[in-house]
N, C-alpha and C positions, 0 to 999 in steps of 0.2 A: 585439348582443355573439355572438363566435363561441363556439360552443361545447367544452367542454372537451375535451382531450384525455385518452384512460384509457392509462395507461401499467402496466406491470405488472413490477418488477424480481424476478430470481430468483437466488437466490445463497444458499450452502452455509451458512452461518451456523456452520460447526462448530469456530471457533476467532473469537478477536477478534484477527485481524491485520489486514494492511494492505489487501487488499481488503474486509474486513468493515467495516473505517473510514472506508473512502472511501466505501462504499455508503452509509454511515450518514449521512455529510456531505451527501454528494449528496441524498439526500431530505430531509435537512430543511432545505438549502438551496432544494430544489424547492417543499418544504410553503408555500413565499412565494407562487409562481407560481399567480395564480387562475385561470389556461389549461388548469392540468394537475388530472387525478383521479389519486391514487397510490395503488396497493398494493404487495405484496410476498408472495411466497412464498420459503420458508425451509427448508431441507432440515433444519436441525436447531434444536431448543430451545437457547436459548443467550443468551448477550449482548447478539449484535444483536438477534433478534427481540424481547428484553426492551426494548431504548433505543429499537427502531423503534415499539412499541405508547405507549412514553413520550410519543414526538413525535405519537402521535394517526393514525399511518399504518398502516391497516388489513392485518393479518399473517396468511397461513395457512401453518402450519405442516406439512409431510408429511415426517413423521421417518423418516432413511434408515435409522436404527438400527431401526425398528419394520415400515417398510413393504419389499416389495419393489419392485425398479426399473421393475416394470410395473407395480405399485399407483400407484407414486409416477407414472409417465408418465398413468395414467387419471384421478386426482384432478383432477391438473394441466390435461389439457385438460376436466376438466369444469368445472374454476371458470375457465378462460379462455373457455370456450365460454357461459358463464352470464352473465360478467361483463359483457360488450361490449368488451372489450379492444381497445384498436386497435396498442399498440405493446409489444411485447415485451421486456425489456430485459435480459440474460443477462449474467453474471459467471463467466468459469472453462471450465473444459471441460466437465465433466458439464453444467452448466446450460445451457452451449449447446446442447450434442446434446439435452436433455432437451426445451429449447424450443423444438427444430426439429419435431421428431417430435410434440410436442404441439399444434401449429399448422399442421403440414405441409396438414392438408385444410381450412383455413379461409381463404376468400377475402378479400383486403385485408389480413391482417396486415402489419405492420411488425416485423421482429427484428433488433435494435440488440444488440452486445455490444460490453464495455468488457475488452481483455487488458491484464492490469494485471501482467506479466512475462512473462517464458521460462520454457519445463519444466523442472524441476529433476531434474537425472539419478539414474536409480534404478539399481540393481546386480540382477542376478539374474533370476529369474522375474517379477517386477514389471516387468522390463526392456519384456519384449517386449508385456504388456499394456500398458503406459505408451507405447510409439510406436502401436502400433494405434489407442488412445482420441486420442492426438495427431493420429494421420492421419487419421481419420474428423470431428476437430472443424475441422481445417483446411478440408478438403470442405464440411461444412456452412455455415462462415463465409463460406468464398469464394463457394460457388453459391447459398445461399439467406439471406442476410441484406444488408439495406439498407448499414450501414455496419460496421465493426469501429474502436471509438475506442481508441487508443494511447495511454498516460501518459506517453510519452515519444515523442522524436524517434527515439532508437536503437533502440524496438521497433519502431517503424513501417518500420525501414530492415532492419533484420535479418528481419520477416517478409515482407516483399519479395523479399529475397537470397535466405535459406535456405527460405524455405518458400511460396514464388512466391505471393505474395498479389497480386491488382490494386491497382494504386497510387493506383486511384480508389474504393475501396473503403475505405480508411485514414484515417483525420482524427484527429490529433492534439490530445489536450483534457488539460492539466496538471490533477492532482489539485487539491485545496482543503482548507485544513484552518481551523480555529477561531483568531481571534486574539484571545489572552487579553487580560486589562488590562494595561498596564505595570505592571512591579514593581522596586523596589529590587533590585539585589545584594547578599547576603550579604559582609561585610566582616569575616571572619576570616580567618585565615592559612592556611588548610588551599584547595586548590585541587583540585576536584573533575570528574573526567573520565569520562563516561558513555555508555553505550550501551543500546537497550532494540529486544525480536525476538525471532522463535523462536529456540531454543537449536536450529539444524539446520546441516548443513555448508554451504550455502550461503554461511551470513553470517558463517561462518570466523572466532568466535569466541575459537578457540585464539590465532589473530594478537591479538588484544585484549590475550590476557594475556601473550603473548611482550613486546607492544609496552608493555605496564606493566611489566616486567621490565626492560627496557633503560631505562624512565626514572628507577623507583626505585633503579638504580644509582646515578644522578649528583643526584636532585634529592629532598628529604626535604617532606614536608607534600604529598603527592600522595594522594588515595584514588581509585580508578577503583568505578563504580558499572555494574552490568549488570540490566537488567528484562529477564525473560520465562524462561519455561517450554520443556523442547523434550529431545529424546531426547540431546542432547549434553552436559545439566549433569554427569552423573557424569567427563565427561573433563575440563571446564572445574575441576570442584572437585580434581583430580586434579593437573592442572598449576598451580592454586592452591598445593596443599600442596608441590609437589614443589619453587617457586622461593622459597617460603617468603614469600607474601605473603598470607595469610590475614587479617595488619591492615590491609592497604592496598588491596583487593580484594574487595567486597561482594558476592553473589550476590542481588536481591533478590526474584526470582520471579514471579510474573504480578500485575501490577499493574493493575486494572481503570480506573484514573485516572491517567493518568502526566502531570498539570500540577504537581502537586508535585515530582515526581519533576526534571521539565526544570528547574524553579524552582531546585533546589540546584545545577545543573549548571554551573562555567565554561567548558567545550568539550566538544562531543559527536564521537563519536569512531565511524568508519564504517568495518568493515573488509569488506565484504562480497566474493563471488567476482564476483556478478551483482546487479544492482536495476533495478527496472523504472523510477518514481520515488517513492521509499520516502518513506512517509508520516510517519517516525519523523523523518528527518531535516527535513523541513518542520514539522513541532511543535516541533524543537527551536529551529531556526530563527525562528518565531513567537514564542517566547518568550526572543529573544534571545542562545542561544547559537552561538557559531563552532562551525564543522564543520570536523574533520578528517575525510577520507574517502580509501579506495583510487576512482582516476579509472577506473571502471565503470560501464555500463548509461546510464542517465539522468540521475547523478547530477551531471556537469557541466553540464547543463542546470538546476540549482540554485545551486550553487556556482560562484563565480568565482576563482580562482586569487588571492591575495592582499587579495580583499575583502572576502568573507563567511566565510572561511577560506583552507581548501591544501586539492590534492588531489595523491594521492603516483602515481607512475606504474607502479610495482612494488608488490612486497609484502613487500619486506623490513623488519624491524620496526625495525633500525635508524634506518632513514630515517623509517619514520610517526613515530617518537618524536622525531628531531628535530626536525620538524614540529609538535609537539606542543608542546616545550620553548620552543619560540620565542614560544606565546602564554603559556605559563606564567613566562617572565621578562619579558615587556613588557606592561607591563599597558594602555600605550597602544593599541599592537596589538590587545589583547583588546577594548577599547573600539570602535576604532573598526570592528572587525568586527561586534562584537553590535549595534552599532547598525545598520550595513551590513543583515547576515542578517535584522532584524526588519522594515525597510524594505522589502526583495524581497518577503517574506511578503504586507505589507499591500500592495503594489501590484500582484503580479502572481499569488498565488497562496491568495487568498481562497475560503473556500464560496461567496460572492456571485457570484464572478466566472467559479468552474468550473462552478455550477449555471446561470447567463443561459448558458455553450455549450451545456450539454447542451439546455437549452431550445429554443434555436433551433434545434439539430438535430433535435428531436421536430416540431418545428414547417415544416420544413423536408421530413421525411419523409413528414407528412400531404400536406404541399403537391405533392408529387411523386405520392403514391398508386398506387405500383407495386405489385403483387402478388411479395413474396420468399417 
């Protein structure tokens, strides 16, 4: 029997958002692979660290709220050196840079990164710092990492075209999600449209409120649900009040388990300005919820127009509302899209399928045996 491959994931864990959920799902899937020995370094104590411990994954928390970046680097280096780690798999910028510096003097180490999305724009003094970190991250990934995994073909193309990443280092592995047991749809007359994510500018949830306004002008018996927390909460509350939507638009706040939330939905609405491969859309589809989404990022790799839902080419609230109304008013269309949505996730986006692809990547990396 071949010896186990020792892999350590490095992830922030400051939020329970797309990257953290994907990392949890991946480690949950990889735990079933007997050829792998798994560990995780998490930079914040929180939901991710707790959930990984429940899986039985050894977790080392190097809390960035308590430790300087220098102390995190030294402790990370000491842990990796003493644990016989062969592959370091990092997620996002800070983790990539720490991963490189903590392992740069260790021969034979293999570095892999997952790119979950593209940089979010920031303003003011933070912009210069963000650009410097982004530039350093690009240099480190291009020169010293074995592979950069992208969660959508769209991200891979952007990394090549806009950041000069070499094609041979990029590999596409789509995210995977848990497939819940099939369940019967509710039978009341209320039609529920929902979305879930961080309340930040890139998600453009004010557009969701505008869409709700358009729909509620024309149709009664529709409720909107939005799960998540973030800095734009007050803006959304103001818009809901302004448009008289308090009885039909609910802000649900942070929900640690979204399964019940998805089961309540008839239609999922995504209004993002950009996406990698959104976990929330995958999770909604796994629950048999059709999707109406802005045609951005990797969304078209999940949703096929007229099959699992609809894509909207621009950001006109009236046009998005019209796509939603088609599903509200045509139950046969809704049911067909629901069946197609769940079927696509079962076939192409399961945790098992994702984990198998990463397992093969790890084994290929060890087989190549180069020092990066």
